[in-house]
N, C-alpha and C positions, 0 to 999 in steps of 0.2 A: 434957833432948831426949830423947824414949823410941826405944828399939831396935827400926826398923821391920823387921827380921828374922824378930823375934818376932811380929809385929803379921798376922794374918789380915784383910784388909779384901776384904768381898765389894763388887763394882761389878754392879747391874743396870741394864744398858741398856732402860728400860722404853718401853711405848707410853703416851704421856700423851694422852688424850680430852679436849680441852676442855668445858667445860660439864658434867663427869660427874666429878665428886668419886666417887659410889661406886662407877663404873666403876676408877676410877685409885686407889681403896683396895684393890677385889678383887684387882689388878696387884699393887699392894706387897704385899697379905698373902701372896701365892703367891711373892716375889721373897723375903720373910723367911724362907719354909718352906724355901725352895731355900738359904739362905745360914746357916740354922740344921741343914740338913743336913751341909753344907760344913764345918761346925766354925767358920764365921767369926765374927770379934770384932762387926765391926759392918759395916752393910750400907750404902750409898750409893747414891742414885737420883735421879733427876731430879723437881719437882713441878710444874715447869709447862713451858709452850713460849713463853713472854714473860717470864719473869724469871729472869734468871741469876743472882741471887744463890740464888734458891728451890731449893736442893738440899738434900734429906735427908740426913740422917747418923744412922743410926737402932743401937744399942748393942743386942748381943745377949748372952742366957746374963748372965755377972756382969759384963760391961762396963756401965761408968757415964759418963755425958755430961754434960757442963756446958758451958751456951751462953753466953759473952762477946760480944755485937757479931758480928764477922763471923769470928772465933776459936772454934773447938770442942776442950774437952780432953776427953780421950777414956783412963780410966781403966782398963788390962789388964795382967795377966800384973805384976803390980805398978809399971809405967812408967806415966806421964804422957804422951801423945801431944798436940801441940798441931798440929789442922787449920786451915788459913786458908780461907775461902770466900771466893770473888772473888779479888780480886790479891792476893800471894802476901805474907803479912805478916812482919814482923821475927819470928825466933824459934820460926818454924813449922817441924815437921817434914817438912809437905808442905803443897802449896794444893790446891784444889779447884775448879775451876769450869765451867760449863755455857756450851756452845757451841752457841748458841740460832739462826744463821743457817742459814735452810733451804739444803737440796741445790739446784744450781744444774747443769747440764750445763756453761754456762763455770766452774767453782766459782772463788770466791772464796779469794784465799792465807787461810789460818789457820796462825796465830801459834800455835809449839808451846814451851811453857816446860818448862825442866828442873824436875826436883823436882816434877811438878805430874801432877795427874791433870785431862783435859780430856773431861768425860762430856757425851754428846749423845744424845737421846733419839730415839726414833726414833715416826713417828705423822706425823697434816697437821694444816695450821692453814686454817681455812676464815676467811677475811677478806673474804667476801661476793664483790666478784665474781674476787678470788682466791684459791688453793687451795695452800698452799706443804706442801712433804713435806720430811720429816726424814731423812735416813738410816743413822745410828748413826754407829759406827766411835768408840766412846770410847776415849780412850789412856790409859796410863801411862808418863811419863818419868823416869828415874832422876835424880839429882843431874849427872849429865855430860851428860844429854840423850839418852842412849841410849833405844832401847823398850823398857819393860818388857814392854808386855800392849798387844794393840788388839784390841775386839772387830768382831764382822761389821759389815759399812757397807753391807749389801744390805737394807736397810730393814725388819728385823726385830728383835723382840727378843735379846738375849744377855744371857749371865750368867757371871759368872769371878772365881775370887778371885785376886787380887795377891799374889804372892810377891815382896816387897822384896828377895829375898837373890839372885835371879838370873830374868834375861828369859824370859819364853815366848815361844814362836814365835808372830809376827802373823799374825790372822785372814787375812789378803790383801783384795785386793779384787773385788769383782763382776765377772766376764769381762760381762756384760750388762748393767748397770747401768742405762742409760737403759730400756730393757725393765721391768729391779727397780722404778724409780721410779712409771713410769705403770702399772704392773698393780696394784703392793700400795696407791698412792695411790688406784684407782678403786676397790679392795675395800673399802676405808676409808670414802670420802665415801660409797658406797653404805650401810655398816652405821651410819655417823654421821647421816647426812640423811634415808637413806630406809631404817630401820628394819625398814620393815612386809615387805620382798624384793619391790618389785614386780617384775615382765619389763621388760626395756630392751628398747625397740623403735629398731630400725635402719635406716633407708632404705641397702638393698647395691646400689649402681647397678652395680658391678663394675669400679668405678676405684681407685686407690691408698688413698686417704683413708679410705673406707668400709671395705675389705678390713682394712686395719691395724685400723680400729676395732673391728669384728664381731671381730677375733681377739682382740683385748686383752681385751673383755668374756668370753668365754670363759673364757682363760686366769685373769681375776680372780674369775667369780661362778661359771662352770659353763655348760656348755650349755642349760640346762633353765631357766635365765632370760635368754635371749637369742632374740627372734622378729624376722625380717628380710625386708624385701619390698622388690621390685623394681617399680620405679614406672615404665613405660617409656612413651616418645612414638615416633612415627615418626622420631626423630632419633636414637634409641638404636642401636647398632650391635650385630650379632650378636656380635662379639669382646666387648664388656662383657655381653651377657646372659650368654653363655655362662661369661662370668668369674662373675659372681654365682651362678650354679648350681654351679661347681666349690667356690667358697669355701665358699659352705653345707655343700654333701657334706663338704666337708674338715672343716670344723667341727661337724658334725652337728647341724646349728641349721636349725628350719623357713624356708624359703623360700618367702612367698606371692607370686605373678606376676599382674601385672592391669596395663594401659594406662590412663593418664589422659587418653585422646584424646577422650573422650566429656565429661568435667568441659569440660576445656577447651574445645570446641565448643561447649558449652552456655551457658557464661560469656561464649563471643561472641556467640550468642544473646540472652542478656539484657541486654548492652551496648546492640545494637540495639533493645531494649524503652527506655534509657534517651536514645535519639536520637544515636546513635553509628552510624558506618557500618558496614555488614559487614565491611571490612576492616581496624577497630580493632587486631584485635589483630593487630600485626606488629612486627619488628623486636625493641627491646629490651622493649617491652611484654609481646609474646609470650613473650619467655623468662623475664620476671620473673613472666610469670601461671604458667609452669610449675612453677615454684620454688616459687610461693605454694600450688599446687593439692598440690603433693606434701607440704608443709609441713601444709596444713590433714588433709592425709590421715594422715600419719602422728600428728597430735595427736588425731584421731579413731580409728585404730587402738589408740593407749595409753589410753585412756578407754574402750575394751571390752576391753582386756586387764588393765586395772585399771594400767598401767604408768607409764613415761617415756621419751619421748625423747633419744637420744644425739645430741651434735653432732659431725659428722664434719669438720669446718673446720682448716685447719691454719694456721699463724702468719702464711706470707705472702698467703693468701687474707684473713684476718683484718685484716691492716693496710694492703693494698688496700683493702679493702672489696669483695671482688670474692664475694659474699655475698649473697642475697637477703631482706632484713629480713620476717619472717613467713616465711620459706621454707624453705631450708636454713641460715641462721643460727639457727634454733631448737633446743629440746634444756635439759635438765636440767643437762649440766656436759659440757664440752670438754675432753677428757683430753690431745688432741693439739694443742691452740689454739696453742701456744708452739713448737712444734718447725715445722721449716723444712721443706720438701719433701726436700730432700737430707738430713735429719736422720731424716727417713721412710723414705727407701731403708735406709739402715743398720739403724734399727729394724724392717722388713721384714724382712733377714736372720734378726737377730737372731730374731724370732718364728718363723722356718722354722728355724732353729735347734733351737729351745725345742720344736716339736713333731716334730721331726724329720721333719718329710715338707714337701712344696712348701703352704702353705695360702693365703700369698699370692704371684699367679701371678708368675712370673717377668717374660712379658711386659709387666709394669707397671713393672719396672724395667730402667733406662737400663744399656746397657753402655759405661763411660767409658775414653776412650783418651786418647794427644796430642793427636789431632787433636781432639777434641772428646767426643760422645758418641753413640749411637744408639740408638734406641726405637721397640720394634714398637708400641706404644699410646703416643701421646702423649697427657698429661693433657688432659682434654677435659669441660667440664660439659653436652653434648649435649643443647643447647637450641636450635639450630640447623643447618643444613647443613654439615657441614665445618668445624665452630667447632674451634678448638682455643684453649687457656689464653693468654692475652696476655704472663704471665711470660717473661721469660728467666732458665728455670732454673739453678741454681749462681750466677750471677750476682744477681739480684735477691734471693735468700736471703742471700749475703753482705751486699749491700747494706742490705736490714732491717734486719738484723742489727745494722749498724754504725750506721745513723740511728736505733736505737732504745737506744744505748750498751752494747752488747755488750762492749766493751772497756774501759769506765769503772768507774768503782768506788763511783759511786752514779748516782742518776735524775741526767741532762743533757737541757736542753730541746731539744727538735727542731731546731731551727736552727743552734745551737751543732754538733751532731753533723755535720748539711748541711756548713757552713761548714769542717769540717773534711776532710771527704771533698773537697770543691771545692779546697781549697790542696794536697792530696795529688795531685789530678787536674792543676792548674794548672803543679806543679814537678815531673811526672812522674814523682811518687813510687808513685803508683796502681799503676804496672807494678811496682813490688818487693813488694807485698801478695799474698793467697791468689786475690785475685780477678783476678789478670794476665790470666792464660790465657783466663778468660771474657770480660774486656773489649775482646781481639783477636778471638776467637769471634763474637762479635755484633757487631762493627765500632764498637765506642765507643771505639776507638783514634781515631775521627775524632769531634776536637772536638765539633762540629756535633752530631751523631748521641748523643754524651754528655749535653749539655746537657739537647737535646730528650727523653730520655730519664729524663734524673733529674730533670727539672721534671713528668712525667709522674706519676712517683712520688711525689714530694713533695705534687702536688696530688691523688693519689689519697690518699695517707694522711689528709690533711687534710680531706676533703668525707666520710670513713667513719667519722668519729668517732661519729656517731652512731648508725652501728650498732654498733660498738664498745662504746659505753655500754649499748645494750640486748641485747647478746650475752650466752649463759648465764656461768655462771663456768668460769674455766679452769684447767687445773693449771698454774703459775707456775713452769716448770722453768728458762728460758734464760740468765739471768745475773743478777747480782747488781743489776743498773739495773732490770731489770724487779718484782724482787722489791720494791726499794724504793720503786717508779715511783708517784707520786700517781694517783688520779682523774683523768683526764682532763675535758675539760669540751669543748661544741659550740664553744665559741668560737675563732674563727679569728685568729690571729695574722699581721700585717703580717710579711713577711720584712725583717730586716734591713737596712741598706745594704751593710753588707760582703758578704753572701750574692747581693745585685744584683751588686755589683761584680765580684764571682768568677764568678759565671755569664756575666756581659759580656765578661770578660778570657778566659773558657774557647771562647765562641762565635768569638772573632777570632782564636783562635790558628789557625796554620797547621802 
């Protein structure tokens, strides 16, 4: 067994870029230079975002390394050090593992073993419809389990040399980790998927989601990469249009204003040519036409700008299908697509703190009290007179998270999660959860009202599957279940007998 107090082992918390070996090699070379400058005997770096056993141990100076399976023998200072890669091996001085589970807002529990280095890389993994983020936070623990060293966990690269003889102060956790997650992931997605540096085109309505997304773009890429557009109709309020102007001014990005009324009217006239009545454009048809006109315009603007469109949708809208396909459901990337409205309230405060001024207007954020909340400006798509979003904010944010398995260790079928919630309600245990105040606030302590709302949510989620399948790639941050969930299909599943029985029992409750 080697004397660890003499070993200078450098840890490189490196950004790993999938499919770019030359980029990774350059990053590794830079880490090697740092380790040499620090007089380290060896450097440990991650080689992959998918293979937990693929940890690079690089000997430096006069250090010799022999590899035999999962055990690495390192010869330095006249001693032999046995290092186990993966699960701790018998007779090893220390083990090194890679924790390659992505960051989630609802973080999975991580096993921390004594006498081990847990290497956590930074970067993103693009899985097609999902983009996962890695936050770092590499840790070293002594044989007694105490933390000897921890690297930063704010999604940035880091480097340190372990002193096994005495602990070093922990790096500490980011105070605005959600913001760090979205900004760094957006920057990395842009660099890896769109390396030609296009402009990002955003529809800036003056509502919360687009305000946050515009600010995220500026934080990630700078103001010169962002162009915003306000595409008003007669239904847009002066307040939202004023908000859009204030946001663009605060971010110092161009805002191009215009009205889409003429295009909507022209489309109605075109329908008449095809034999439809003059009033064919009304109700939901008119609402969707306005959204698709905006989507068409944004696509045209992006073509003129040689750019791409950002998607502004949030998790609740995506789950319920409250978006128009080929309208506001377009885009190259959905950075807030797994964040609920409630999480966006918190993110807005973090953004304003990061800028040191009001960028996301305070009139978009509710003031929460014991009795509920007050809102100067309720969320609205503004596609009809007096329209308000149909969501029960705070409650539906919680409910959809539960239905998508946020509290689970892995992905669960929708009806399994639904039955768990129904069982809680039937046993009066739902009032012991975080949702209790909102259940009462919306009158859902009336069983019939609860059952009606629950079926609306379940039906909306299932009907919207085709929209989610065609939606842009989403930054997957919600939970372990969301990371592990397989791609869904459009095939609707019949509810199990248990689900129907529970709903029936709730309806008959008094």
